[in-house]
NUNU-668038 format. One record per residue (C-alpha): residue number from 0; residue in three letters; x, y, z. Coordinates in nm, 3 decimals. Layout:
N
+-----+-----+---------+---------+---------+
:   n : res :    east :   north :      up :
+-----+-----+---------+---------+---------+
: NUM : Ala :       X :       Y :       Z :
...
+-----+-----+---------+---------+---------+
END
This chain:
197
+-----+-----+---------+---------+---------+
:   n : res :    east :   north :      up :
+-----+-----+---------+---------+---------+
:   0 : Met : -10.315 :   0.134 :  -2.798 :
:   1 : Ile : -10.571 :   0.144 :  -3.098 :
:   2 : Asp : -10.802 :   0.018 :  -2.772 :
:   3 : Ser : -10.634 :   0.350 :  -2.581 :
:   4 : Phe : -10.682 :   0.579 :  -2.771 :
:   5 : Gly : -10.873 :   0.572 :  -3.065 :
:   6 : Pro : -10.804 :   0.480 :  -3.480 :
:   7 : Val : -10.815 :   0.835 :  -3.512 :
:   8 : Val : -10.546 :   0.916 :  -3.266 :
:   9 : Val : -10.305 :   0.647 :  -3.286 :
:  10 : Gly : -10.307 :   0.712 :  -3.727 :
:  11 : Ile : -10.163 :   1.110 :  -3.593 :
:  12 : Met :  -9.859 :   0.916 :  -3.372 :
:  13 : Ile :  -9.815 :   0.664 :  -3.631 :
:  14 : Ala :  -9.842 :   0.932 :  -3.899 :
:  15 : Ala :  -9.572 :   1.159 :  -3.639 :
:  16 : Val :  -9.301 :   0.858 :  -3.556 :
:  17 : Leu :  -9.270 :   0.805 :  -3.998 :
:  18 : Ala :  -9.267 :   1.174 :  -4.010 :
:  19 : Ala :  -8.968 :   1.147 :  -3.791 :
:  20 : Val :  -8.808 :   0.800 :  -3.940 :
:  21 : Met :  -8.896 :   0.987 :  -4.280 :
:  22 : Ser :  -8.656 :   1.296 :  -4.196 :
:  23 : Thr :  -8.363 :   1.130 :  -4.036 :
:  24 : Thr :  -8.345 :   0.844 :  -4.315 :
:  25 : Asp :  -8.389 :   1.151 :  -4.580 :
:  26 : Ser :  -8.058 :   1.363 :  -4.407 :
:  27 : Phe :  -7.860 :   1.048 :  -4.388 :
:  28 : Met :  -7.865 :   0.942 :  -4.697 :
:  29 : Val :  -7.800 :   1.273 :  -4.861 :
:  30 : Leu :  -7.501 :   1.334 :  -4.591 :
:  31 : Ser :  -7.386 :   0.961 :  -4.749 :
:  32 : Gly :  -7.383 :   1.045 :  -5.070 :
:  33 : Ala :  -7.256 :   1.341 :  -5.052 :
:  34 : Ala :  -6.955 :   1.198 :  -4.815 :
:  35 : Ile :  -6.902 :   0.944 :  -5.084 :
:  36 : Val :  -6.884 :   1.147 :  -5.383 :
:  37 : Arg :  -6.699 :   1.445 :  -5.214 :
:  38 : Asp :  -6.511 :   1.319 :  -4.952 :
:  39 : Ile :  -6.396 :   1.028 :  -5.083 :
:  40 : Ala :  -6.413 :   1.018 :  -5.497 :
:  41 : Lys :  -6.291 :   1.369 :  -5.517 :
:  42 : Met :  -6.129 :   1.543 :  -5.204 :
:  43 : Gly :  -5.976 :   1.192 :  -5.141 :
:  44 : Leu :  -5.878 :   1.047 :  -5.465 :
:  45 : Gly :  -5.827 :   1.391 :  -5.682 :
:  46 : Leu :  -6.128 :   1.331 :  -5.931 :
:  47 : Arg :  -6.205 :   1.639 :  -6.077 :
:  48 : Leu :  -6.583 :   1.691 :  -6.065 :
:  49 : Ser :  -6.783 :   1.951 :  -6.210 :
:  50 : Asp :  -7.050 :   2.086 :  -5.998 :
:  51 : Arg :  -7.366 :   1.925 :  -6.228 :
:  52 : Gln :  -7.133 :   1.596 :  -6.245 :
:  53 : Glu :  -7.111 :   1.596 :  -5.872 :
:  54 : Met :  -7.442 :   1.610 :  -5.836 :
:  55 : Thr :  -7.576 :   1.370 :  -6.050 :
:  56 : Trp :  -7.301 :   1.129 :  -5.877 :
:  57 : Ser :  -7.440 :   1.233 :  -5.521 :
:  58 : Arg :  -7.767 :   1.108 :  -5.653 :
:  59 : Ile :  -7.611 :   0.781 :  -5.771 :
:  60 : Ala :  -7.446 :   0.754 :  -5.409 :
:  61 : Ser :  -7.754 :   0.828 :  -5.206 :
:  62 : Val :  -7.964 :   0.578 :  -5.382 :
:  63 : Leu :  -7.682 :   0.345 :  -5.335 :
:  64 : Val :  -7.695 :   0.345 :  -4.971 :
:  65 : Met :  -8.098 :   0.319 :  -4.980 :
:  66 : Val :  -8.031 :  -0.021 :  -5.100 :
:  67 : Val :  -7.749 :  -0.126 :  -4.898 :
:  68 : Ala :  -7.956 :  -0.030 :  -4.604 :
:  69 : Gly :  -8.251 :  -0.172 :  -4.734 :
:  70 : Phe :  -8.082 :  -0.558 :  -4.823 :
:  71 : Ile :  -7.955 :  -0.511 :  -4.355 :
:  72 : Ala :  -8.282 :  -0.402 :  -4.303 :
:  73 : Leu :  -8.377 :  -0.731 :  -4.438 :
:  74 : Asn :  -8.197 :  -0.870 :  -4.143 :
:  75 : Pro :  -8.315 :  -1.008 :  -3.828 :
:  76 : Pro :  -8.390 :  -0.707 :  -3.627 :
:  77 : Glu :  -8.074 :  -0.805 :  -3.360 :
:  78 : Phe :  -7.842 :  -0.747 :  -3.652 :
:  79 : Val :  -7.958 :  -0.413 :  -3.695 :
:  80 : Leu :  -8.008 :  -0.297 :  -3.329 :
:  81 : Ser :  -7.610 :  -0.419 :  -3.258 :
:  82 : Leu :  -7.451 :  -0.251 :  -3.510 :
:  83 : Met :  -7.662 :   0.074 :  -3.389 :
:  84 : Ala :  -7.536 :   0.003 :  -3.110 :
:  85 : Val :  -7.212 :  -0.016 :  -3.194 :
:  86 : Ala :  -7.223 :   0.318 :  -3.437 :
:  87 : Trp :  -7.350 :   0.500 :  -3.120 :
:  88 : Gly :  -7.093 :   0.396 :  -2.870 :
:  89 : Ala :  -6.806 :   0.406 :  -3.188 :
:  90 : Leu :  -6.933 :   0.792 :  -3.217 :
:  91 : Ala :  -6.961 :   0.916 :  -2.899 :
:  92 : Ala :  -6.633 :   0.794 :  -2.800 :
:  93 : Met :  -6.487 :   0.911 :  -3.160 :
:  94 : Leu :  -6.654 :   1.272 :  -3.087 :
:  95 : Gly :  -6.717 :   1.320 :  -2.789 :
:  96 : Pro :  -6.389 :   1.365 :  -2.608 :
:  97 : Val :  -6.286 :   1.565 :  -2.890 :
:  98 : Leu :  -6.559 :   1.814 :  -2.887 :
:  99 : Tyr :  -6.550 :   1.858 :  -2.554 :
: 100 : Leu :  -6.191 :   1.893 :  -2.479 :
: 101 : Gly :  -6.136 :   2.106 :  -2.817 :
: 102 : Val :  -6.338 :   2.359 :  -2.702 :
: 103 : Arg :  -6.249 :   2.402 :  -2.324 :
: 104 : Trp :  -5.894 :   2.332 :  -2.348 :
: 105 : Lys :  -5.617 :   2.494 :  -2.506 :
: 106 : Arg :  -5.375 :   2.295 :  -2.467 :
: 107 : Ala :  -5.502 :   2.014 :  -2.705 :
: 108 : Thr :  -5.355 :   2.009 :  -2.990 :
: 109 : Thr :  -5.463 :   1.821 :  -3.410 :
: 110 : Gln :  -5.204 :   1.510 :  -3.347 :
: 111 : Gly :  -5.405 :   1.474 :  -2.956 :
: 112 : Ala :  -5.729 :   1.497 :  -3.114 :
: 113 : Ile :  -5.633 :   1.255 :  -3.442 :
: 114 : Ala :  -5.517 :   0.962 :  -3.139 :
: 115 : Ala :  -5.833 :   1.042 :  -2.956 :
: 116 : Leu :  -6.044 :   0.976 :  -3.297 :
: 117 : Val :  -5.818 :   0.651 :  -3.363 :
: 118 : Ala :  -5.834 :   0.537 :  -3.012 :
: 119 : Gly :  -6.233 :   0.567 :  -2.979 :
: 120 : Ile :  -6.309 :   0.386 :  -3.365 :
: 121 : Ala :  -6.046 :   0.111 :  -3.263 :
: 122 : Ile :  -6.213 :   0.032 :  -2.886 :
: 123 : Gly :  -6.560 :   0.172 :  -2.927 :
: 124 : Gly :  -6.593 :   0.031 :  -3.283 :
: 125 : Val :  -6.431 :  -0.210 :  -3.378 :
: 126 : Leu :  -6.382 :  -0.401 :  -3.041 :
: 127 : Ala :  -6.697 :  -0.336 :  -3.029 :
: 128 : Leu :  -6.822 :  -0.528 :  -3.334 :
: 129 : Leu :  -6.613 :  -0.786 :  -3.271 :
: 130 : Asn :  -6.772 :  -0.851 :  -2.918 :
: 131 : Arg :  -7.097 :  -0.839 :  -3.118 :
: 132 : Thr :  -6.966 :  -1.172 :  -3.382 :
: 133 : Val :  -6.650 :  -1.290 :  -3.362 :
: 134 : Phe :  -6.624 :  -1.351 :  -2.956 :
: 135 : Ala :  -6.975 :  -1.362 :  -2.921 :
: 136 : Asp :  -6.937 :  -1.622 :  -2.639 :
: 137 : Ala :  -6.731 :  -1.456 :  -2.457 :
: 138 : Pro :  -6.644 :  -1.103 :  -2.517 :
: 139 : Leu :  -6.310 :  -0.892 :  -2.493 :
: 140 : Leu :  -6.346 :  -0.672 :  -2.142 :
: 141 : Ala :  -6.658 :  -0.852 :  -2.014 :
: 142 : Pro :  -6.868 :  -0.678 :  -1.844 :
: 143 : Trp :  -6.758 :  -0.355 :  -1.872 :
: 144 : Asn :  -6.908 :  -0.086 :  -2.137 :
: 145 : Ile :  -6.719 :  -0.112 :  -2.412 :
: 146 : Ala :  -6.851 :   0.253 :  -2.518 :
: 147 : Ala :  -6.737 :   0.348 :  -2.220 :
: 148 : Ile :  -6.400 :   0.186 :  -2.235 :
: 149 : Gly :  -6.343 :   0.373 :  -2.580 :
: 150 : Val :  -6.430 :   0.672 :  -2.440 :
: 151 : Ala :  -6.179 :   0.694 :  -2.157 :
: 152 : Ala :  -5.981 :   0.605 :  -2.426 :
: 153 : Ser :  -6.018 :   0.876 :  -2.606 :
: 154 : Tyr :  -6.006 :   1.116 :  -2.310 :
: 155 : Val :  -5.666 :   0.950 :  -2.253 :
: 156 : Ala :  -5.483 :   0.932 :  -2.553 :
: 157 : Leu :  -5.629 :   1.252 :  -2.663 :
: 158 : Ile :  -5.457 :   1.383 :  -2.302 :
: 159 : Val :  -5.102 :   1.207 :  -2.319 :
: 160 : Val :  -5.079 :   1.317 :  -2.676 :
: 161 : Ser :  -5.180 :   1.611 :  -2.682 :
: 162 : Leu :  -4.903 :   1.714 :  -2.401 :
: 163 : Leu :  -4.616 :   1.550 :  -2.546 :
: 164 : Thr :  -4.652 :   1.743 :  -2.909 :
: 165 : Lys :  -4.633 :   2.118 :  -2.952 :
: 166 : Pro :  -4.923 :   2.366 :  -2.918 :
: 167 : Arg :  -5.008 :   2.597 :  -3.167 :
: 168 : Ser :  -5.215 :   2.952 :  -3.077 :
: 169 : Ser :  -5.599 :   2.934 :  -3.150 :
: 170 : Gln :  -5.844 :   3.194 :  -3.340 :
: 171 : Met :  -6.119 :   3.039 :  -3.152 :
: 172 : Phe :  -5.951 :   3.078 :  -2.814 :
: 173 : Ala :  -5.824 :   3.402 :  -2.878 :
: 174 : His :  -6.153 :   3.547 :  -3.049 :
: 175 : Phe :  -6.351 :   3.396 :  -2.715 :
: 176 : Gly :  -6.067 :   3.541 :  -2.466 :
: 177 : Pro :  -6.041 :   3.780 :  -2.274 :
: 178 : Arg :  -5.982 :   4.156 :  -2.548 :
: 179 : Ser :  -5.756 :   4.406 :  -2.453 :
: 180 : Arg :  -5.941 :   4.769 :  -2.374 :
: 181 : Thr :  -5.984 :   4.918 :  -2.681 :
: 182 : Ala :  -6.005 :   5.339 :  -2.735 :
: 183 : Ser :  -6.441 :   5.313 :  -2.732 :
: 184 : Asp :  -6.424 :   5.192 :  -2.384 :
: 185 : Pro :  -6.462 :   5.348 :  -2.072 :
: 186 : Glu :  -6.171 :   5.472 :  -1.840 :
: 187 : Pro :  -6.119 :   5.308 :  -1.554 :
: 188 : Ala :  -6.249 :   5.457 :  -1.180 :
: 189 : Leu :  -5.954 :   5.586 :  -1.034 :
: 190 : Gly :  -5.841 :   5.494 :  -0.616 :
: 191 : Ala :  -5.818 :   5.728 :  -0.369 :
: 192 : Asp :  -5.426 :   5.696 :  -0.435 :
: 193 : Gly :  -5.441 :   5.738 :  -0.787 :
: 194 : Thr :  -5.353 :   5.324 :  -0.908 :
: 195 : Gly :  -5.747 :   5.211 :  -1.035 :
: 196 : Arg :  -5.787 :   4.992 :  -0.747 :
+-----+-----+---------+---------+---------+
END
């Protein structure tokens, strides 16, 4: 690369890559620390923390996440790449069907979304991780793509469970659905027979 572009251009390109990595990394660290303190400790375990305490513990959790991530990065690159592949596969299997059908299918229910999340993480996450560790010599469901199977299972779980559970009205669909005519709307044009056709 240096021979093709020169040291100045290569330096700019490397700086751009490092800037992108740093911006993504610090966002993940902040989100991880906030999730540990706010979602797990405060909301899940019911700990009472002031705003200042929550900020302090979030910073401490972010540093701990950074240290753990540093130790993980010391492992061979294959481990990191395998972990990232499993993480993205699990994320697609969990959230893809829920986000897509959740905003497009009025019949989707909360129970269906939970079932889709569980099915997605079980197949796209847990099974994929087991195939790369415990069953590395003879992966389960080989040669199929585990993430794709997780996405399909998540779709099936969401649809089946949603059809078996009672639906509830959604404010989102009511807001974006066809609205009723108000007084400010113009009157529809009447046809020759006076019926508005």
